[in-house]
C-alpha positions in Angstrom: 11.0 -121.5 -60.5 9.7 -118.8 -62.8 6.9 -118.1 -60.3 9.3 -117.7 -57.4 11.5 -115.4 -59.5 8.4 -113.3 -60.4 7.3 -113.1 -56.8 10.7 -112.0 -55.7 10.8 -109.4 -58.4 7.4 -108.1 -57.3 8.5 -107.8 -53.7 11.5 -105.7 -54.8 9.2 -103.1 -56.4 8.8 -99.8 -54.6 5.3 -98.4 -53.9 5.9 -95.8 -56.5 6.7 -98.4 -59.1 3.6 -100.3 -58.2 1.4 -97.2 -58.5 2.8 -96.6 -62.0 2.0 -100.2 -63.0 -1.5 -99.8 -61.7 -2.0 -96.6 -63.7 -0.6 -98.4 -66.8 -3.3 -101.1 -66.3 -0.8 -103.9 -65.6 -2.7 -107.0 -64.4 -1.9 -108.0 -60.8 -0.4 -104.7 -59.8 -3.3 -103.6 -57.6 -3.4 -107.1 -56.0 0.3 -106.6 -55.1 -0.5 -103.3 -53.5 -3.3 -104.8 -51.4 -1.3 -107.7 -50.2 1.5 -105.4 -49.3 -0.7 -103.0 -47.2 -3.5 -105.3 -46.1 -2.5 -105.9 -42.5 -1.8 -102.3 -41.4 -4.8 -101.0 -43.2 -7.2 -103.6 -41.7 -5.9 -102.8 -38.2 -6.4 -99.1 -38.9 -10.1 -99.7 -39.9 -10.7 -102.0 -37.0 -9.3 -99.5 -34.6 -12.2 -97.2 -35.5 -15.0 -99.8 -36.0 -14.1 -102.4 -33.4 -15.7 -105.1 -35.5 -14.0 -107.6 -37.8 -16.6 -107.8 -40.5 -17.2 -104.1 -40.6 -13.5 -103.4 -40.8 -13.2 -105.8 -43.7 -16.1 -104.2 -45.6 -14.6 -100.7 -44.9 -11.2 -101.8 -46.2 -12.7 -103.2 -49.4 -14.6 -100.0 -50.0 -11.5 -98.0 -49.3 -9.5 -100.0 -51.8 -12.1 -99.4 -54.5 -11.9 -95.7 -53.9 -8.1 -95.9 -53.9 -8.2 -97.7 -57.2 -10.4 -95.0 -58.7 -8.2 -92.2 -57.4 -4.8 -93.8 -57.8 -4.0 -91.4 -60.6 -4.3 -88.5 -58.1 -1.5 -89.9 -55.9 1.4 -87.5 -56.3 3.9 -89.0 -53.9 3.8 -85.9 -51.6 3.4 -88.4 -48.8 4.1 -92.1 -48.6 1.7 -94.4 -50.3 0.9 -96.1 -46.9 0.0 -92.6 -45.5 -2.2 -91.9 -48.5 -4.0 -95.3 -48.2 -4.4 -95.0 -44.4 -6.1 -91.6 -44.8 -8.6 -93.2 -47.2 -9.2 -96.2 -44.9 -9.7 -93.9 -41.9 -12.2 -91.7 -43.6 -14.1 -94.7 -44.8 -14.2 -96.3 -41.4 -15.2 -93.0 -39.7 -18.0 -92.5 -42.2 -19.2 -96.0 -41.6 -19.1 -95.6 -37.9 -21.1 -92.3 -38.0 -23.6 -93.6 -40.6 -24.4 -96.7 -38.6 -24.6 -94.8 -35.3 -23.4 -97.9 -33.5 -20.3 -96.4 -32.0 -19.4 -93.7 -29.6 -18.3 -90.3 -31.0 -15.3 -90.7 -33.4 -12.6 -88.2 -33.1 -12.5 -85.6 -35.9 -9.5 -85.5 -38.1 -8.8 -81.9 -37.2 -7.6 -83.1 -33.9 -10.5 -81.8 -31.7 -11.4 -84.5 -29.1 -13.4 -84.6 -26.0 -11.7 -87.2 -23.8 -13.6 -89.6 -21.7 -9.8 -89.6 -21.6 4.1 -101.3 -26.0 2.9 -103.5 -28.3 4.8 -106.6 -27.1 6.7 -108.3 -29.9 6.2 -112.0 -29.3 9.4 -113.9 -29.7 8.9 -117.3 -31.2 11.5 -120.1 -31.7 10.7 -121.2 -35.2 12.9 -124.3 -34.7 10.6 -125.6 -32.0 7.0 -126.5 -32.8 4.6 -124.6 -30.5 2.7 -126.9 -28.1 -1.1 -126.8 -28.4 -1.5 -125.5 -24.8 1.0 -122.7 -25.6 -0.9 -121.8 -28.7 -4.2 -121.7 -26.8 -2.7 -119.5 -24.2 -1.3 -117.2 -26.8 -4.7 -117.0 -28.5 -6.4 -116.2 -25.2 -3.9 -113.5 -24.4 -4.3 -112.0 -27.9 -8.1 -112.0 -27.5 -7.8 -110.3 -24.1 -5.4 -107.6 -25.5 -7.6 -107.0 -28.5 -10.7 -106.6 -26.3 -8.9 -104.2 -24.0 -7.7 -102.1 -27.0 -11.3 -102.0 -28.3 -12.4 -100.5 -25.0 -10.0 -97.5 -25.3 -11.6 -94.1 -26.2 -11.7 -93.8 -30.0 -9.0 -91.1 -30.5 -6.6 -92.9 -28.2 -7.3 -96.3 -29.7 -6.4 -95.3 -33.2 -3.2 -93.6 -32.2 -2.2 -96.6 -30.2 -2.8 -98.9 -33.2 -0.8 -96.7 -35.6 2.1 -96.1 -33.2 2.4 -99.4 -31.3 1.1 -102.0 -33.8 2.0 -100.4 -37.1 5.1 -98.7 -35.7 4.4 -95.3 -37.4 6.5 -92.5 -36.1 5.0 -89.6 -34.3 5.4 -87.5 -37.4 3.8 -90.1 -39.7 0.8 -90.6 -37.2 0.3 -86.8 -37.0 0.2 -86.6 -40.8 -2.2 -89.5 -41.2 -4.6 -88.2 -38.6 -4.2 -84.5 -39.3 -3.4 -83.7 -35.7 -0.4 -82.0 -34.0 2.5 -84.2 -33.0 2.1 -83.1 -29.4 -1.5 -84.5 -29.5 -0.1 -87.8 -30.9 2.3 -88.0 -28.0 -0.3 -87.2 -25.4 -2.9 -89.7 -26.7 -0.3 -92.5 -27.1 1.0 -92.0 -23.6 -2.5 -91.9 -22.2 -3.6 -94.9 -24.3 -0.8 -97.0 -23.0 -1.6 -96.0 -19.4 -5.3 -96.9 -19.8 -4.4 -100.2 -21.4 -2.0 -101.1 -18.6 -4.6 -100.2 -16.0 -7.3 -102.3 -17.7 -4.9 -105.3 -18.1 -3.9 -104.9 -14.5 -7.5 -105.2 -13.3 -7.9 -108.3 -15.3 -4.8 -109.8 -13.7 -6.2 -108.8 -10.2 -9.4 -110.6 -11.1 -7.5 -113.6 -12.3 -5.6 -113.7 -9.0 -8.9 -113.9 -7.1 -10.0 -116.8 -9.2 -6.6 -118.6 -9.3 -6.7 -122.1 -7.8 -10.4 -121.7 -7.1 -11.8 -124.3 -4.7 -15.5 -124.2 -5.4 -17.5 -125.9 -8.0 -16.3 -129.1 -9.7 -12.9 -129.2 -7.8 -14.6 -129.0 -4.4 -17.1 -131.6 -5.4 -14.4 -134.0 -6.5 -12.4 -133.7 -3.3 -15.4 -134.1 -1.1 -16.7 -137.1 -3.0 -13.2 -138.6 -3.0 -12.8 -138.2 0.8 -16.3 -139.5 1.5 -15.7 -142.5 -0.7 -12.4 -143.2 1.2 -14.1 -142.7 4.6 -16.8 -145.2 3.5 -14.1 -147.7 2.6 -12.4 -147.2 5.9 -15.6 -147.6 7.8 -16.4 -150.8 5.9 -12.9 -152.2 6.7 -13.3 -151.5 10.5 -16.6 -153.2 10.4 
């Protein structure tokens, strides 16, 4: 009971209060900060690196840097914005250092273009059937892969705006680019994503109810077997 009370109290803390507790050296305060911000920060890192393991490593390094510099947080922007900047810079540095990615957009907003997240409604009262879970997982993988294919600048804006639901103003502050640029990239990213998913659907239509391969073999074999039975009966 005491553990539940402590957890509830921790959730009620503001980011500013958590920061003060970290600065004061309170055990568990930084863990609370990480658990509160893990998901959006991981998504941000992955939007740049397009690799799960690399994103995890970048996020860990960013957290270490944030811990060392937490005393410099002045509250001029939100804590999430401050953390996102650190994660973005770490991810971009990793991407450039590794030279495994295409050109990353600079934070000053210059970008050479090669130029809605759907909220899934789940009925918690009804257990999800295994086939539905598999379909959802496949759709998620498809969506993630198509987001990964977006140009770097567009991809990060899409993740921040659509997945993390940052406002145009917040996204502009995080990336250090004009609000107009955020709007343009977000609009274009959604368009590119729709086009890419539409092509996948077109390909799927071509393959739907396919008749070659195993299905064709089964039908042919079944018919031949039945014809053999008929011929045997006539004889």
